N, C-alpha and C positions, 0 to 999 in steps of 0.2 A: 775947807777945800776937800778934806776927806769926807765930810758929810755930804757935800754937793755931789760927789761922784757916786755915793752909795744909793741915793734916791732913784736915779734913773734905772738902776739894775732891778730894784724891787718893782718898779712900775712895769718894766718889761716882763718880769716874771708873772705879774698879775694878768696882764693881757695875754700872755702865752697860755696860762691856765684856762682863761675864759675861752680862748679859741679852741682849746682841746675839748672843753666841756661842750661847747657849741657843736663841734664836729661829732662828738659822741651822741648828743641829742639828735642831730640830723640823721646820723646813721641808724639810731634806734627807731626814729620815726619811719625811715625808709624801710627798715626791716619789718616793722609792724605792718606797714602798708602791704608789703609783699606777702606776709603771712596771711593777712586778711583776704587779699585777692585770691591766694591759693585755696583758702578754706571756702570762700564763696564759690569759686570755680568747681571745687570738688563736690560741694552741695548741689550745684546745678547738675553735675554728671550723675549723681545718685538719683535725682528726681527724673531726669530725662531718660537715662539708660538703665533698665532694670538689671538685676544681677543675672548671670548665666543660668543659674538654677531656675529662676522665675521664667525666663524665656523658654526653656525646654518644657516646663510644665504647661505653659500656655499653648505652645505649639502642639504638644501631645493632645490637649483637649480639643484644639481646633481641628487637628487631623482626624481625631475620633469622631467629631461631629460631622465633618465632611464625608467620611466613610459611611457613617450611618445614613446620611442624606442620599448618597449614591446608591447604597443598597436598597433603600426604600423606593427610589425612582426605578431601579431595575425590577424590583418586585411588582411595582405598579404597572410597568411596561409589560412584564410577563403575564400578569393577570389580564391586561387588556388584550394581548395577543391570544390568550386562551379563550376569552369570551368571543373574540372575533372568529376564531377557528370553529368554535361550537356553533355560532350563528351561521357560518358558511355551511357546515355539515347539515344543520337542520334545513337550510334552504335547498341544498342539493337533494336531501331525502324527500322533501316535499315535491321538488321538480320531478324526481324519479317516479314518485307515486302518481303525480298528474300525468306523466307520459305513459305509465302503465295503464292507467284508467282510460286514457285516450286510445291506446292500442287495443285494449279490451273492447271498448265501445265500437271501434272500427271493425274488429273481428266479429262482434255480435251483429253489426249491421250487414257485414258480408254474408254471415251465416243465414240471416233472415232473408237477404236478397237471393241467396242461392236456393233456399227452401222455396221461396216464391217462384223462382224460375223453374225449379225442379217440378213443382206442382203443375205449372203451365206446360212443361215439357211432357207431362203424362198424356198430353194430347197425342203424342207420338204412338202411344200404344193403348188406345181405347179397347174396352172389352168387345170381342168378336167371337162369332161361332165358326168362322171360316166355312160357312155354308151360305149359298145364295138365299137372300131374305125373301120370304113369302109376303112380307108386309108391303113391299113395293113392286111386286112382280107384275102388276097391271097398271102401274103409274105411267102416265104420259104427260107432257107439258100442257095438254088441254084439259086434264082432269082437275078436280077441285084441289086447291092447295092443301097439302098435308104437312104436319110438323111433328118430329119426334125429338125426345131429349133423353139424355143418359147422364147419370152421376159419374164423373171421371175421377172422383176423389179430391180431397183438400178443398172442397167447396167449388170445384170447377164443374160446370154443367156444359156438356156438348149438345149442340142442336143441329139437326139437319132438316131441310125442307124440300118440297118439290117446286119451290119457286125458281125460275130460271136464274142461273149463276150471276149474270150481269144485270139483273132486274133493277136493283137499287142503285142510286147515284154513287154511294160510297164504295160499292163494289166496282162500278164502272171506272171510278177515278183511280182505284188502287190495284185493280186486276188487269192483267194483259188480256187482249181479246183472244189470244190462243188458249188461255186458261178456260175461257167460256166455251171453246170448241171441244176441249178435252174433258171438261167436268161440267155435267149438265146443270146441276142444281146448287143452290146457295146453302152454305153451312156457316156456323160460327160457334164460339165458346164464350162463356161469360162467368164472372165471379161476383160475389156481393160487392157493391160499390164501396162499402166501408173498408174493404181490404186493399183498395188501391193505394199504392205508395205515392203516386202522383196522378193527378187528374189527366195529364196528357198521355198516360199509359193506356188509356181506353179509347177505342174508336168512338164510342158514344155510351151514354148511360140511359138505360131503359126506365120507363115509368114505374116498374115493379121493384126498383132498388138494385137491379143487376147492371154490371158494367160489361160491355162487350169488349174483350181485350184481343180476341183473335177472330179474323174473318177468313172465309175460304169458300171453296166449291168442292162438290163431291160427285162421283159418278157411280150410280148403282149398277150400271152395266159393266164398267171396268173394275168395279170394286176397289176404288182408291179415292183418296181425299187429299186436298191441297190446303195448307195453312199459311196465314200471313199475320205475324204478331206485331202489335203496335209498339210495344215498349222498346224493342231492339231491332225492329224491321227484319226480323228473321223470317225466312220463307222455307218451307219444306213440304215434302210430299210423302204420303204413306200408302202403301199398297195393301191388299188383302183386307180391305175395309168393308164390313157388312153391317147392315141394320137388321137386327133379328129380334127375337122375342124379349131380349133384355132391354130393349128400348121401350120408352113409354110414349105413346102417341098423345099429343096435346090436342084436345078438342077445341 
């Protein structure tokens, strides 16, 4: 009886010890699992997230690279602007030179035109002796036609004739009949045809290479002459006009 009661107590002690050992093993396995998970998690953090010192170094390098790129772009833009400005200045200088050349050419043309007109206007003051001419003292419309010429300078040749003022069609077309009454005889002036600026500036071109640019009539009795210029349709009259020994008679 005493032996029978002692056996169950030992059996219960064994199973109690086994339960304790099993619980300890379970707890150890659980702890090991937690430690393993913690280590694995920390390892992932190290791989994914660099240390703070590494982040600062990389950010500094990236910022330095970006600043260098920005500075280079600014330098390139400034260089491009400089080249554009230089090209603009060169173009403006060329335009100013072209304008100056154009103005100079216009001025030269005006001077040449003024010189040409001044030369023709010398018709206003042909050489005279202010004395009645003996060359035409006996001339009448029924006499043989006579012609005299005189160099009026700048290549201009003045011509007077004893032909009636309105004898030729071109005079009849461009002269008033009253002119024919006041000025008895035909006159004109001419220049070398190659000096014509425009062909329409001449009334007609003669066969000897001269172009008649001014037609008119003159009066030996009244000592005056009338002019009509083709280039600008200018008409004017001059008094105290004499044909004297300074005129050359054309035979």
